[in-house]
N, C-alpha and C positions, 0 to 999 in steps of 0.2 A: 547610133540611136535610130529606131524606126520612126516613121511618121506618126504612128499611134502613140508611142512613148513620148515623142516631142509634144504632141497635142495635149497629152495628159499633164505634162510638166507645165505647159503654158496656162493650164486651167486650174492649177493648184492655188489655194490660199495659204497664208502663213499658218493658221491653226491646222490646216490640212497636213502640213509638214510635221507639226508636233504630234498630231494624232497618229500619223504613220510611224513615227519613231516610237511612240508608246506601244503600238500594236506589235512592232518588230522586236523591241527591246524593253519590255515592261519593267524588268528588275535591274536593268543597267543603271548605274549612277548617272544622273543627268547633271546635277550641280554639286560641287564641293565648295564649301565656304567656311573657312576658319573651323574646320573639324565637323561641321554640319554637312550631312549628305542627304540628297533627295533623289529617289529613282524616278524614271520617266513616268511610271504609273501614278506616283504621288504628285508629280508636277502637273500632270494632266488633270487630276482631280482638283487640286488647288486652283488651277486656272479656271476651271469650270465653276467652282464655288465663287470665285471672285466675280466672274461674269454674272452669276445669279444675283450676287449682292448688288452689282451695278443696276441690273434690271429692277431690283427692288427699290432702288432710288429714283426710278423713272427714266434711267438712261436708255435711249432708244437708238436704233440704227442711224448712224451718221453723226451722233452727238460726239463732241470732243471731250476727252478726258486727259488731263495733263499728268505727266510723271516728272517729279523733281527729286531724284534720289541719287546717292552714290551707287556704285556697283554693289549689288547684294541679291540674294535669291528672290526677295520681294519684288525686285525690278522685273525679273523674268515672269513671275506669276502675274503681276499687274499688266504687263505688256500684252501677254497672250490672253489674259482675262478680258481686257478692254476689247481686243479684236474679236473674241468669241461672242461678246455682247453686241457686236456690230458697231462698236464705237470706233473713233479715230484717236490714235495716240498722239498727243502733243508733247514733243520732247523738250524739256527745259533743263538748261545747264544749272546745276546746284549753286554755281558761283554767281549767278545772276543777282543783280541788286534790285531794290524795290521798283525803280523806274522801268527796268527791263521786264521784270515779272508782270507789271501792270500792263505793259504793251502786249506781251504775248497772250495773256489771258483775255484781254479785251479784243485784240485782233482776231483771235481764233474762236471767241465765244465759248470758251471752256466752261463746262457745267460741273465737273467734279475734278478732284485733284488728289494724287498720291504724293505725299510730301514727307521728307525726312524731318523728324521731330525738332532738331535744333534750328531748322529753317522756318518754323512756324511764325516767328516774329516778323521776318522779312516778308513772308506771304501776307500776313495780316496788314502790313504797311502799304500794300498795293491796293488802291481803291477798288479795282475790278474783282478782287477776291471776295468782295461782299456778294457777288452774284453766284458764287459756288453753292451748290446744294449740299455738298459734303467734302470735307477734307479727310482723307484716309491716311492716318499717321503711322510712319514706320519708326520704331525704336530699334537701335542696334547696340547691344543685343536686345531682344524683346524684354520689356520690363513689366508687362501686365498693367501698365498705366491705364486708368479709366478716364477717357476724355469726355468733355461735355459740349453741348451746343452743336455746332456744325462739324465737329471733329469726332473721329472714332479710331481706335487702335486697329492696326492692320490685322492682327491675329483674331481679334474679336469680330471684325468685319467678315473675314473668311469663315470662321467657325460658325457664325450665325446664319450663313447662307446655305440653303439646301442645294444638293446636286441637281441641276436642271434636267428635266426629262426630255426636253427638246432644245435644239440649237437655233440661233438666229441664222437665217439664210444669208450667206455672204457670197458676193460675186468677185471674181478676180479683178474686175474693173473698179470695184469699190475702193475709195481712198482708205488706206490703212494708217498712214502716219503723216503728220504735218512736221516737216523738218525745217526749222527756221535757219535762214542763211542771210548774210549781209548783201549789200548792193551798193552801187555807185551813188545812189541817192541818199544813202545812210539809213534808209528805212528797211528793216528786216523783212524778208519775204518768206512766206511759208510754202515750201515745195510740197506739192501734193503727190505723195508716193503711194501708188496703189498696191494691193496685195500682189498682183502679177509683177509689178516693178521689183518689189523687194524679194519675193519668193524666187523669181527667176534669177535675180542677181546673187542671191545666197547659193543657189545651185551652181551657177557659173563659177563662183569663187571656190566652192567646194570641189568641183572637178579640177580646177587649176592646182589646188593643193594636194592632189593625188587621189581624191575620192576615198571610198571606203577601204580600210585596211583589214587584215585578218584579226588584229586586236583593236579594241576600242581606242580611238584617238582621244587625247586629252588636250583641250584648248586652254591656254593660259589667257584668261580674260581680265586683262589689266587696263585695256583701252576703255575709256568711259562709254557706257552703253547709251548715254544720251547723244553721243556723237554718231553720225550716220555710218562711219567706218567701223566703230565698235559694234553697233547694232547689227550690221549685215555680216561682216567678215568674221567677227568673233562669236556673237550669240546665234544668229540665224543659220549661218553656214555650219556651225557646230551641231545644231539640232537636226539639220538635214541628214547628217550621217549617223545620228544617234551617238554623238560624241559626248564626252564628259566636259562640262564647263567648270574649270577651276577659277573661281571668281575672287578677285581682290578689289577692295574699295577704291584704291588708287595706286599709282606707281610709287612705291618706296623701295629703294634699292635693296636694303637688307631684308625687308619682308618678302620682296619678290624672290630673292635668291633662296631664302629659307623655304618658301613655298615650292620652288622648283625642286629643291632637295627632297621635300616631303612627298610631293605628288607626281614627280617625273613627267611633266607635260611633254607632248610630242609636237604640238603646233603653237607657235607664238606670234600672233599678229601684234605689231607695235609700230612705234614711230622712231625715227633716227635717234632722238635724245635718249631713249631707253637703251638702245644697243650701245651707244657711246658710253653710257654709265656702266653697263655690265663689262664692256671691254676694259674700262679703266679700273675695275676692281681687281686688286692684286691677287685675290684667291678665288676668282670666279669659277675656275674649273673644279674646285673642291666642293662646289654645291651641286654637282651632277648635271650641269647644263648640257652634257653630251646626250641627254634624253631627247633634246629638241631635234626633231627631224626636219621641220620646215619653219622658217621665219618669214613673215610677210611684212614688208616695210611700205608704209604709205603716209599720206598726209603732207609730207614734205620731201624734197630730194635728199637722197642719202649718198654720202661720198663712197666711192668705190673702195677706198682704203678701209672704211668701217665695215663694209661687207666682208672683205677678205679676212680681217682680224676676227670678226665674230664667227665666221665659218671655220676658221682655224681652231678656235677655242671650243666650238660645239661639235664639229664634224657634220653639222647639218647644212641645209641649203637655204639661202636667203633669196627671195624673189621680190622684186620691186614692182609696184603697180601704180596706177593712176585712176583718179576718179573725182567726182564732185557731187555735192548733195543732190543736185538735180538729176543724177543718174543712179541713185540708190546705193552706193555711189560708184561702183567699180566699172570701168570700161576697158582698161588695158592691164595686162600682166605679162611679165617675163615668163615664158613657158619653162617648166622644170627641165625638159629635155634639151633645150637650146636657149640658154640665157645670153643676153648681151648687157653686161653691167654698164650702167650709165644711161641706159634707155628705159622707157616705161614698158617696153615689150610690145606685143601685138594685141589686136583686139580680142575680146572674149568671144566665145561661140555665140552666134545669133546677133553679133554686134558689128556695125559698120563704122568706119571713120574716114574722113578726108580732110585735106588741107586746102583752104581757099584763100584767095587774095584778100588782104585786109580791107582794101578799098573797094573791092568788087567781089561780093560774096558768091556770085554766080560763076566765078572763074576758078576751076579746080587746078591746083598746082601739081607739077610732076615731082618725083622724088628729089630730095635734098633742098628744095626751095622752101623757105620759111613763110608761114602764113597762119591764119586762125584755124584751130582744130575744131572740127564739127563731128558730132556723134549721132548715130541713129541705132536704136535697138529697143527691145522690150523692157529694159530697165529705165528708160528715159521718162521722167515725171509726166504727170497729167497736165501740170501747169502750176502757176503760183496762186495761192489762196486769195480770192477776191482781188486779183490783179490781172485783168484781161490784157491790158496794154503791155505790161511787162512780159506776160506770157507770149504774146504775139511777137515781141521783139526778140525773145530768147529762143523760141521754137518756130522755125520757118520750114514749111514743106516737110515736116517730120524730123528735121535736123536740129539738134541742140547745139546752139552756138556757145562754145565754152568761154570765149574771150581770152584763151591761152594761145600763145604763139608757139608753134611746134614745126617739126619737119619729120619726114619719114625716109627710111633708106629703101634700097631695092628689094629687101627681104620683108618689107612691111612692118618693120620695127619703128616705133615713134620716139621722138626725143623732144622734151619740153625745153624751149629756149628761154621763155619768159612767162612768168605767171600773170594772172590778171593784173592789170596795170598798177594798181596801188595796194593790193592786198598784202598784208603782213602775216607770216606764219611763225608764231612764237610758241615754242614748245609743243608743236603739233596742232595748236588752235588757230583758227582763222581770225584775224583782227582786221576790221575795216576802218581805215583812217577817219572817215566821217563820224563814226560812232564815238571815237575818242575826242575828235575836234569839237563836237557839239558840247561835250562836257567841259572841255577847256574854256570854251567861250562863255560858259556860265559863271566863271570866276569873275567877280567884279573888277579885278585889277588887270585882266587880260584884254589887250587890244586886238592882237592878231595871233593866230595859232595854226600850226600845220604839223602833221606827224608823218614819219616815214619808218621803214624797217631798216635796221642796221645789222650787219653780220654778227653772230655770236656763236662761238665754237660748240657750246652745249645746247642752247635753245633753238639754234638755227637762225633766228632773228630776235632782236629786241625792239620794242617800240621806243622811238626817240621823238620827243616833242621840241619844236622850235617855237619860242614865245616872244612876243613883243609886248612888254608891259605898257600900261597907260602912262602918260607923262607924269613925272613926279612920284611914281610908285616903285617900290622895290619888291621883287618877288624872290623867293628862295625855292630850291629843289624840294626841301622837306615840306614846305607849305603846300606846294602843288601836288606832291605825292599823297599827302594826307587828304587833300581835297578830292583827288581822283579816286582814291580807294573807297570813299564814301558813295561814289556814284557809278563806279564801273566794276565789272568782274575783275578779279586779281590779274588774270592773264592779259587784260587790255590796258592796265595801268602802265604808263611810260616808265621805263627803267632809267632813262636819261633825259635830262632837260637842258636845253641850251637857250640862253636869253640873248636877244639881239635888239638892236635899235630899229632895224627894218628887215623885211624879207624880200627876196627877189620876186619881181612881178612882171607880167606881160604888159603891153601897152594899154590894155583895157583894165588892168588892175588885178588880174587873176594871179594868185600866188603860184610860183613855179616850183612845184614839188620835185620835178625832174632835176632842176638845177641843184637843189639841196641834196638829192640822192647822189648826184655826180660828185659834188664836193665831198660827201662822206666817204665815197669809195676811193677817192684820191688819198684819203688819210690812211686807209688800210694798208 
């Protein structure tokens, strides 16, 4: 790549990538969803109409607009429409409960929201939703429902907006997305990802996956788009190359296999549980999975045996990567030409990494010594939304401190030895213990609570809660499960409860989570 080409890349915005794809491949299918198809030209028009509709609501550059949808074409339209209007996308998990929704809307100062119709009652139950100027409601499939008050149907909203004659001026340094992530304090932090962060990262991953082919690639988009992994590696990287996005609302094994048979996808970004499920299906090969040229595995470690079996069934190549929300998210990938199964590969182009001593961050370690993984590159976030102290702690001298323990070999391949101290990865979703523990402590009969992750063959990890009931009170697993499901997204709800009379503690009374984890692994 020449210096000029590199400079042009670093100065692109996300709508710039979509516009380029539209100019190069106007009649190519951009989205396939349950029989519905949109070409790139139509997608571009819809996104611009959506942007015009937002402007008509008074949405201005820098205003936050939330998306709370399952995977669907409207997600892509809304995402790019918000960016074209100069807004900032606030990604919300549709499984969030009222308490969580209220925090995200309040913390971000969201002005408008795109929401899945069945979720309207949950949104209405969040006090901060009263501050929204408009709820743009998505029905799947479209029903033509006429909404009143502060709600409007998605189709009516887009149809009623004119095609804008001019576009809002957007800089690569402008914040494009607020991607909420957990933290050791239990308070979710909004990673400010700029247009440059995400656009460059989409291009980086697109190159790793082989770049543009003679025929149009088809991305199987079953990863949730509200997750930073799905947003970048499935949606945006696909659009970079003018690929077709074969979108599914969620991962359902039979639906996914039938869609593979129907659409013959060539690239499949996923998480280990998806590949385990397909490997376990007795007739997987009969669904035409041999169309898959490349699989990308991320979000959680994947066993080498799973890689071998999936490649044997598909004839494709699986590459494992690594990333985090604060890096848009990808920083490492196993290169196609020289993979090392079990490693997270080497750094992406334009990206640097180093291993430093855990107790002395200024001391860089040589190959094979374990320490904290640090990252520097154009995909590293601008900082945390309204959290200057947390930003200063996480990004120092341009280096992102991941909190993950890793080592590298003499070839520059990296290996993750331990994840962030307490984080649990259940079915590909990050679960932060403090989030769960805060809810457990809300139960009037709970005296003490702590959660850890325990191994699970399918989900990677399950959330396990250790509880000490208050004196004279009896608790049951069913009671606690029902309580948690009312206050937590489903993937955060503990699958296992263990009741104890006391929990191990330090001399100063801090619960020893590490001791419980060690006890659990001795049972395995």
